[in-house]
C-alpha positions in Angstrom: 124.8 -108.9 129.1 121.5 -107.1 130.2 121.4 -106.8 133.9 118.0 -105.6 135.9 118.8 -103.2 138.8 115.4 -103.7 141.4 115.0 -100.7 143.6 113.9 -103.1 147.1 112.7 -100.4 149.4 110.9 -100.7 152.6 107.1 -100.5 152.8 105.8 -97.4 154.6 109.1 -95.5 153.7 107.7 -93.2 150.7 104.9 -92.1 153.5 107.4 -91.0 156.9 109.7 -89.4 153.7 106.8 -87.2 153.0 105.8 -84.9 150.0 108.6 -82.7 149.9 111.5 -84.9 150.6 110.1 -88.1 147.8 110.2 -85.5 145.2 113.7 -84.7 146.3 115.2 -88.2 146.1 112.6 -88.6 143.0 114.9 -85.4 141.3 118.2 -87.4 141.8 116.6 -90.6 140.2 115.9 -88.8 137.8 119.8 -87.2 137.1 120.8 -90.9 137.3 118.1 -92.5 134.8 120.1 -89.9 132.8 123.4 -90.6 132.9 122.6 -93.7 132.2 121.5 -92.6 129.6 124.0 -90.9 128.3 126.1 -93.8 128.4 124.2 -96.0 126.4 123.5 -98.2 128.9 119.6 -97.7 129.7 117.3 -100.1 128.3 114.6 -98.8 130.0 113.5 -97.4 133.8 110.5 -96.8 136.0 109.3 -96.2 139.7 106.4 -98.2 140.9 103.6 -97.0 142.8 103.3 -98.3 146.1 101.6 -102.0 146.7 98.6 -99.9 148.2 96.4 -99.8 144.7 98.6 -103.4 143.3 97.2 -106.7 142.8 98.4 -110.3 142.8 97.3 -112.8 141.0 97.7 -116.6 141.3 95.9 -119.5 139.4 95.5 -123.1 141.1 93.8 -125.8 139.3 92.3 -123.2 136.4 91.1 -120.6 139.0 92.6 -117.3 139.3 92.9 -115.9 143.1 93.9 -112.4 143.2 94.7 -110.4 146.5 94.3 -106.8 146.7 96.8 -104.7 148.8 98.4 -103.1 150.4 99.9 -107.0 151.8 100.1 -106.6 155.3 103.1 -109.5 155.4 104.9 -107.4 153.1 108.1 -105.9 154.8 110.0 -104.2 151.5 108.0 -103.5 148.1 109.9 -103.0 144.1 109.9 -99.4 143.9 111.6 -99.0 140.4 114.0 -100.4 137.8 116.8 -100.1 136.3 116.8 -102.9 132.9 120.8 -102.4 131.3 122.2 -103.7 128.4 125.6 -103.8 127.2 127.5 -104.4 130.5 129.3 -106.8 132.5 128.7 -108.0 136.0 131.0 -105.5 137.3 129.5 -102.5 135.5 126.0 -102.9 136.6 127.6 -103.4 140.0 129.6 -100.3 139.2 126.3 -98.3 138.5 124.6 -99.9 141.2 126.7 -98.0 143.6 125.9 -94.7 141.9 122.0 -95.3 142.4 121.4 -92.6 144.8 117.9 -95.2 146.2 121.3 -97.3 147.6 120.9 -94.8 150.6 117.9 -95.6 151.6 116.6 -98.7 149.9 118.4 -101.8 148.5 119.5 -102.2 145.3 119.2 -106.0 143.9 121.5 -106.5 140.5 120.2 -109.3 138.5 121.3 -111.0 135.5 118.3 -111.0 132.7 118.3 -114.6 131.4 115.9 -117.8 131.3 113.8 -118.6 134.2 115.2 -121.9 134.5 118.8 -122.7 136.1 120.8 -125.3 135.2 
């Protein structure tokens, strides 16, 4: 099975942390990425820029609507992800526990699947 580990962090946390501390936690995340690669379960991973430069798009009645960030109503943002393949739910949970971001953010574990519920 495939699972996505989504890093959900408070908006503004990166700014509060500062550049030096941010670089230190990023290095820890890179080491975590290397461990997943060595175990052969990592399909893809990346960090996402803050929502300051993000854009949201919806299409209603054929008309696209764009909203540029930052988004005032947002308290959290997806800060990055790890896509794992060939792991069980239990293994995905175990990897999420090892993820350094679990110390300062929430790691949401989601099975990859179709966009409908059965």
